[in-house]
N, C-alpha and C positions, 0 to 999 in steps of 0.2 A: 812866857818863854816858849819858843818853839825851836825845832831842829834847824830851821833856816839860819837863825842867828849863829848857832854853833858852827854850822857848815861854812858860812861866810868868813868867820874869824879864822878858822883853821885853814881854809883854802887860801885866804890872803897871806897868812903867815908862812905856811909850809909848802905852798904850791904843789900839792900832792898829785901823784899819777893816779891814785885811787883814794876816794874818800866816801864813806857811807856813814850817815848819822841816823840812828833809829831812836824813836821815842818809845820807850818801854814802860811808860808811866801807867798804862792800863793794867799791867801785871802787878802793880804795887799799891793800888788804890786803898786797899784795906789794911795796909801795914800801919801800925800805931804811930811810928815816927815820921811817916810820909806826909809831906805837906799836901793839903787837899786842893792844890791848884791845877791838877790834871796834867801838868807838864814839868816833871821834876826828876825823872829817871831816864837816862839816855845811854846809848851804846855807840861807840865810835870804832870804825875800822879805817885805818889810814896807812898809806904807803907813800913815803916821801924821801927823796934823796937827803933832805935836811935832817931827817931823823935816823938815817941808816948808820951814821958814824957814832951814834949814841947807844949806850946800853939801854935796856928796857926801862930801868928806873929813871935815868936822866931824860929819856924820851917822854915818859909820862910827866915828869916835872915840867918840861917845856910846854906840853899841852895844857897842864893845869895853870901855868903862868899866863898863857894866852886867854884862858877862860876864867881867870881869877874873879872878875866882877860877877860873872854868872854863877860861879861856884859859891860865892858869898851870899848871893841874893836869891837865886832861883833853882839851881841844880842841887838836888838832894843826893843823887848817886850817879856816878859816871863810870861806865865800863869801857876800858880802852884796849884795843887790839892794834898793835903796831906790826905791820907786815914788813918783814925784812927780806 
C-alpha cells in the first residue's frame, strides 16, 4: 500500500482542487497494534466542491467509503483534514 493508490482513488472520485496524501507510517513503526508492513498510517488533506456541502462527519464517511477496501486490508490509521 502506498499513497499513490489513495491519491488516485480520492482524485478520481472527488476531483479536488487540493489533495495531499502523506505516509506517516514511519512515526508508528513501534506501536504494538501497528501492522509491520511499513505503509499503514496516512494523512489526507483535501479540498473539493463535492465535499463542501457535507458536514465534517459526512465528508469523512464519503472518504472512508471510497477507501473501504484499503481500510479493510492495508490502512491501520487515517487522519483526514477536509478544507472548507
